[in-house]
C-alpha positions as CSV (number, residue, x, y, z in Angstrom):
1,X,26.7,-24.5,-10.4
2,X,25.7,-28.4,-11.5
3,X,23.7,-28.9,-8.6
4,X,21.6,-25.4,-8.5
5,X,20.9,-26.7,-12.3
6,X,19.7,-29.8,-11.4
7,X,17.6,-28.3,-9.1
8,X,15.7,-25.5,-10.9
9,X,15.4,-28.0,-14.0
10,X,11.8,-29.5,-12.8
11,X,10.8,-26.5,-11.9
12,X,8.5,-24.4,-14.8
13,X,8.6,-21.2,-15.2
14,X,5.9,-20.0,-13.2
15,X,7.9,-21.5,-10.3
16,X,11.0,-20.0,-11.4
17,X,9.4,-16.9,-11.1
18,X,8.1,-17.2,-7.5
19,X,11.4,-17.7,-6.6
20,X,12.8,-15.0,-7.9
21,X,10.5,-13.1,-6.5
22,X,10.7,-14.5,-3.0
23,X,14.5,-13.8,-3.4
24,X,14.3,-10.0,-4.8
25,X,12.0,-10.1,-1.3
26,X,15.1,-11.2,1.1
27,X,17.9,-9.2,-0.9
28,X,15.8,-6.2,-1.5
29,X,16.4,-4.9,1.9
30,X,19.7,-5.5,1.9
31,X,20.5,-3.6,-1.7
32,X,17.6,-0.6,-1.2
33,X,19.9,-0.1,2.5
34,X,23.5,0.8,0.4
35,X,21.1,4.1,-0.8
36,X,21.4,7.6,1.0
37,X,23.5,10.0,2.0
38,X,25.9,8.2,3.7
39,X,27.7,6.0,1.0
40,X,27.6,2.2,2.8
41,X,28.2,-0.6,0.9
42,X,26.5,-3.7,0.3
43,X,29.0,-6.1,2.7
44,X,29.0,-4.0,5.3
45,X,24.7,-3.6,5.1
46,X,25.0,-7.6,5.1
47,X,27.7,-7.6,7.7
48,X,25.3,-5.9,9.8
49,X,22.1,-7.3,9.4
50,X,23.4,-10.6,10.0
51,X,25.0,-9.8,12.9
52,X,21.9,-8.1,14.0
53,X,20.1,-11.4,13.8
54,X,22.4,-13.5,16.0
55,X,22.4,-10.1,18.8
56,X,25.9,-8.8,17.9
57,X,27.4,-5.8,17.0
58,X,29.8,-6.1,13.6
59,X,33.4,-5.3,14.6
60,X,34.2,-4.8,10.5
61,X,31.7,-1.9,10.5
62,X,31.4,1.2,11.8
63,X,29.2,2.3,14.7
64,X,27.7,4.8,13.0
65,X,27.3,2.9,9.5
66,X,25.5,0.3,11.8
67,X,23.1,3.0,13.3
68,X,22.2,4.4,10.4
69,X,21.3,1.0,8.8
70,X,19.4,-0.3,11.8
71,X,17.6,2.9,13.1
72,X,17.1,4.8,9.8
73,X,17.2,2.5,7.1
74,X,15.7,-0.7,7.4
75,X,12.6,0.6,9.9
76,X,12.2,2.4,6.7
77,X,12.6,-0.6,4.3
78,X,10.3,-1.8,6.2
79,X,7.2,0.3,6.2
80,X,7.8,1.4,2.6
81,X,7.0,-2.9,2.1
82,X,3.7,-3.5,4.4
83,X,2.9,0.2,2.5
84,X,3.2,-1.2,-1.1
85,X,1.6,-5.0,0.0
86,X,-1.1,-3.8,1.8
87,X,-2.4,-0.6,-1.0
88,X,-1.2,-3.6,-3.4
89,X,-4.0,-5.9,-1.3
90,X,-6.5,-3.8,-1.0
91,X,-6.4,-2.8,-5.0
92,X,-7.0,-6.3,-5.5
93,X,-9.7,-6.9,-3.0
94,X,-11.6,-4.1,-4.7
95,X,-11.1,-4.9,-8.1
96,X,-12.6,-8.3,-7.1
97,X,-15.1,-6.9,-5.1
98,X,-16.8,-4.3,-7.6
99,X,-15.7,-6.7,-10.4
100,X,-14.0,-3.5,-11.7
101,X,-10.4,-3.2,-13.0
102,X,-9.8,0.2,-12.3
103,X,-10.7,0.3,-8.9
104,X,-8.2,0.8,-6.2
105,X,-8.3,2.7,-2.8
106,X,-7.4,5.9,-4.3
107,X,-9.6,5.9,-7.3
108,X,-12.5,4.7,-4.9
109,X,-12.2,7.8,-2.1
110,X,-10.9,5.6,0.6
111,X,-7.6,7.0,0.5
112,X,-9.5,10.4,0.4
113,X,-11.6,10.0,3.5
114,X,-8.3,8.7,5.2
115,X,-6.4,11.6,4.3
116,X,-9.5,13.8,5.6
117,X,-10.0,12.1,9.1
118,X,-5.7,12.1,9.1
119,X,-6.0,16.1,8.6
120,X,-9.0,16.8,11.2
121,X,-6.7,15.3,13.9
122,X,-3.5,17.2,12.6
123,X,-5.5,20.2,12.4
124,X,-6.7,19.9,16.3
125,X,-2.8,20.7,17.1
126,X,-2.5,16.8,17.8
127,X,1.4,16.7,17.0
128,X,3.2,13.9,19.0
129,X,2.6,11.9,22.0
130,X,0.6,9.0,22.2
131,X,-2.8,10.9,21.7
132,X,-1.2,11.2,17.9
133,X,0.1,7.7,17.7
134,X,-3.6,6.7,18.2
135,X,-5.5,9.3,17.2
136,X,-4.0,9.5,13.5
137,X,-5.1,5.8,13.1
138,X,-8.6,6.2,14.4
139,X,-9.2,9.5,12.2
140,X,-7.8,7.8,8.9
141,X,-10.3,4.8,9.7
142,X,-13.2,6.8,10.9
143,X,-12.5,9.4,7.5
144,X,-12.2,6.0,5.6
145,X,-15.1,4.2,6.5
146,X,-17.3,7.3,6.1
147,X,-16.1,7.3,2.7
148,X,-17.3,3.8,2.3
149,X,-20.1,4.9,3.7
150,X,-20.8,7.6,1.3
151,X,-20.1,5.6,-1.7
152,X,-22.2,3.0,-1.1
153,X,-25.5,5.1,-0.7
154,X,-24.5,7.4,-3.5
155,X,-24.1,3.9,-5.8
156,X,-27.2,2.4,-4.2
157,X,-27.7,-0.7,-2.4
158,X,-29.3,-2.5,-5.7
159,X,-26.9,-5.4,-6.2
160,X,-26.5,-4.4,-9.7
161,X,-26.8,-0.8,-9.4
162,X,-24.3,-0.7,-6.6
163,X,-21.6,-2.3,-8.8
164,X,-21.9,-0.7,-12.2
165,X,-22.0,3.2,-9.8
166,X,-19.8,2.6,-7.2
167,X,-16.5,3.6,-8.8
168,X,-18.0,7.1,-10.4
169,X,-19.4,7.1,-6.9
170,X,-15.9,6.7,-5.8
171,X,-14.2,9.2,-7.9
172,X,-16.8,11.8,-7.2
173,X,-16.7,11.0,-2.8
174,X,-12.4,11.2,-3.6
175,X,-13.1,15.2,-4.8
176,X,-15.8,15.6,-1.8
177,X,-13.5,14.4,0.5
178,X,-10.5,15.9,-1.1
179,X,-12.3,19.7,-1.2
180,X,-12.9,19.1,2.8
181,X,-9.9,18.8,3.6
182,X,-8.4,21.7,1.3
183,X,-11.6,24.1,3.1
184,X,-9.7,22.4,6.8
185,X,-6.3,23.5,5.5
186,X,-7.2,27.3,4.4
187,X,-8.5,27.9,7.9
188,X,-5.6,25.7,9.8
189,X,-2.2,28.1,10.8
190,X,0.7,28.0,8.4
191,X,2.6,25.8,10.6
192,X,0.1,22.9,10.1
193,X,-0.7,23.9,6.5
194,X,2.9,23.2,5.6
195,X,3.1,19.9,7.8
196,X,0.2,18.9,6.3
197,X,0.8,19.2,3.2
198,X,3.9,17.5,3.2
199,X,2.6,14.4,5.4
200,X,-0.1,14.4,2.2
201,X,2.2,14.3,-0.4
202,X,3.7,10.5,1.2
203,X,7.0,10.0,3.0
204,X,8.4,7.2,4.5
205,X,11.0,9.7,6.1
206,X,9.7,9.2,10.0
207,X,10.0,5.7,10.0
208,X,10.6,4.4,13.4
209,X,10.9,1.0,15.0
210,X,8.2,1.9,17.5
211,X,5.6,2.6,14.6
212,X,6.1,-0.1,12.6
213,X,4.2,-2.5,14.9
214,X,0.5,-1.4,14.2
215,X,0.8,-1.5,10.3
216,X,2.6,-5.0,10.4
217,X,-0.2,-6.0,13.0
218,X,-2.8,-4.5,10.7
219,X,-1.4,-6.3,7.7
220,X,-1.4,-9.5,9.4
221,X,-4.7,-9.1,10.0
222,X,-5.9,-8.1,6.7
223,X,-4.4,-11.0,4.9
224,X,-5.9,-13.3,6.8
225,X,-9.4,-11.9,6.3
226,X,-8.2,-12.6,2.4
227,X,-7.3,-15.9,2.8
228,X,-10.5,-16.9,4.0
229,X,-12.3,-15.1,2.1
230,X,-10.4,-15.5,-1.1
231,X,-13.0,-18.3,-2.8
232,X,-15.9,-16.1,-2.0
233,X,-13.9,-12.7,-3.5
234,X,-13.4,-15.2,-6.6
235,X,-17.8,-16.0,-6.5
236,X,-18.1,-12.3,-6.4
237,X,-16.4,-11.5,-9.1
238,X,-18.3,-13.9,-11.4
239,X,-21.0,-11.9,-10.8
240,X,-23.5,-11.6,-7.4
241,X,-26.2,-14.3,-9.1
242,X,-23.2,-16.5,-9.1
243,X,-22.1,-15.7,-5.9
244,X,-25.5,-16.2,-4.4
245,X,-26.0,-20.0,-6.3
246,X,-22.6,-20.6,-4.3
247,X,-24.4,-19.8,-1.0
248,X,-22.2,-16.3,-0.9
249,X,-23.9,-13.7,1.2
250,X,-23.1,-10.7,-1.2
251,X,-24.2,-7.7,0.6
252,X,-22.4,-9.1,3.7
253,X,-19.3,-10.0,2.1
254,X,-18.8,-6.5,0.1
255,X,-19.6,-4.4,3.0
256,X,-17.2,-6.2,5.3
257,X,-14.6,-6.2,2.4
258,X,-14.8,-2.7,1.8
259,X,-14.6,-2.4,5.9
260,X,-11.0,-3.8,5.9
261,X,-9.7,-2.3,2.5
262,X,-10.5,1.0,4.6
263,X,-8.8,-0.7,8.0
264,X,-5.8,-1.2,6.0
265,X,-6.0,2.2,3.8
266,X,-6.2,4.1,6.8
267,X,-3.3,2.6,9.1
268,X,-1.4,3.3,5.9
269,X,-2.2,6.5,5.1
270,X,-1.9,7.5,9.0
271,X,2.1,6.3,8.7
272,X,2.9,7.2,5.2
273,X,0.2,10.1,4.0
274,X,-1.2,9.6,1.0
275,X,0.0,7.3,-2.2
276,X,-2.2,6.9,-4.6
277,X,-2.4,4.1,-7.4
278,X,-0.7,1.2,-5.8
279,X,-3.5,-0.7,-5.8
280,X,-5.0,0.1,-9.2
281,X,-1.6,-0.8,-11.0
282,X,0.1,-3.7,-9.3
283,X,-2.9,-6.5,-9.5
284,X,-2.7,-5.6,-13.3
285,X,1.1,-6.5,-13.4
286,X,0.8,-9.6,-11.1
287,X,-1.9,-10.9,-13.4
288,X,0.5,-10.2,-17.0
289,X,3.5,-11.6,-15.0
290,X,1.8,-14.2,-13.7
291,X,-1.3,-15.1,-16.2
292,X,-4.0,-17.6,-14.9
293,X,-2.8,-16.5,-11.4
294,X,-4.6,-14.6,-8.8
295,X,-2.5,-15.4,-5.8
296,X,-2.7,-12.7,-3.2
297,X,0.6,-13.5,-1.9
298,X,1.7,-12.7,-5.2
299,X,0.2,-9.1,-5.5
300,X,1.8,-8.2,-1.7
301,X,5.0,-9.1,-2.6
302,X,4.8,-7.1,-5.6
303,X,3.3,-4.3,-4.2
304,X,6.3,-4.6,-1.7
305,X,8.9,-4.5,-4.1
306,X,7.6,-2.2,-6.2
307,X,7.2,0.9,-2.9
308,X,10.4,-0.2,-1.9
309,X,12.5,0.7,-4.9
310,X,10.1,3.5,-4.8
311,X,11.3,5.3,-2.1
312,X,14.9,4.5,-3.3
313,X,13.8,6.6,-6.1
314,X,12.7,9.4,-3.7
315,X,15.9,9.4,-2.3
316,X,18.5,9.1,-5.5
317,X,16.6,11.4,-8.0
318,X,17.8,14.9,-6.7
319,X,20.3,14.2,-3.7
320,X,20.4,15.6,-1.2
321,X,16.9,16.4,-1.1
322,X,13.8,13.8,-1.0
323,X,10.9,14.0,-3.4
324,X,7.2,12.8,-1.9
325,X,6.8,9.3,-2.5
326,X,3.4,10.5,-4.0
327,X,4.8,12.3,-6.5
328,X,6.2,9.2,-7.9
329,X,3.7,7.2,-7.7
330,X,1.2,9.5,-9.4
331,X,3.2,10.1,-12.2
332,X,3.7,6.4,-12.8
333,X,0.2,5.6,-11.5
334,X,-1.5,8.1,-14.5
335,X,1.0,6.6,-17.2
336,X,-0.7,3.0,-16.1
337,X,-4.2,4.2,-15.9
338,X,-4.1,5.6,-19.1
339,X,-2.4,3.0,-21.2
340,X,-4.9,0.4,-19.1
341,X,-7.7,2.7,-20.6
342,X,-6.5,2.3,-24.1
343,X,-5.6,-1.1,-24.4
344,X,-9.7,-1.8,-23.1
345,X,-10.6,0.7,-25.5
346,X,-8.8,-1.2,-28.1
347,X,-10.2,-4.9,-27.1
């Protein structure tokens, strides 16, 4: 204990909080695994994961419990983490690009566009197989890109008017694409309508190992892109004229950033359904916990942890029923949104 205290003493408050955040990311999958219809202890979960790392099956854990952890709960936790991290980073990037602290994929219309594209695919009767695995993300990306195009058209391509009107255009686009999705559901069969409504509320219930590669691949590419343009995004957040003076191609950077956010959101919507307000809340929470820091890795870790434990709540609040993830995030996000509005009004 003395040795640990001696190691931690030179560290400042921010370094200790980052260390705690990393530790939480490492331990949360194990703790989150013990919640579910079947009771599995922390020791059993840890034993299963440690043995899985070395390619062995634990002899002190029942085979069924081991399968539940490795084939059901762990893929679900990993999908929830990448969903939360991806949405949080999308909101972080949108807030910098638009210089608006209220921007996020949900309010910006990107989620609605991705949902519309996915609904079109599901309404065509594509419900399984390779066509669904390819068609759903592709349809979601086309819908998300279309929403970005509509937002840019409505807000104007001028440097000033675009930023000032972009969020309002995003809200209008969100309603437009939401209405089109509802119209499609109205003319769809009851079976398709029921499945789309359940999917659109957001859920990680169908998570499996073979569907994790695409969200994590796109997330890795998205993080790489943001790392490359972080300085340019900060310059853009200081104003278009400042960014121009620093040699930033404002229009090009803004459009590419919007398309990358669209791709990230589209893949997540296709995998998990509609989940809102994460991109709005997490960047603000990161700034509150780590003032003066704009680290995208901190935002990603906070977003992933938030979504993992929201998913735990959905499985634990009303057992044996499972609440939709989107409902929980909408309730929490609405309260956060109103709090943010009133705090800005009082400044």
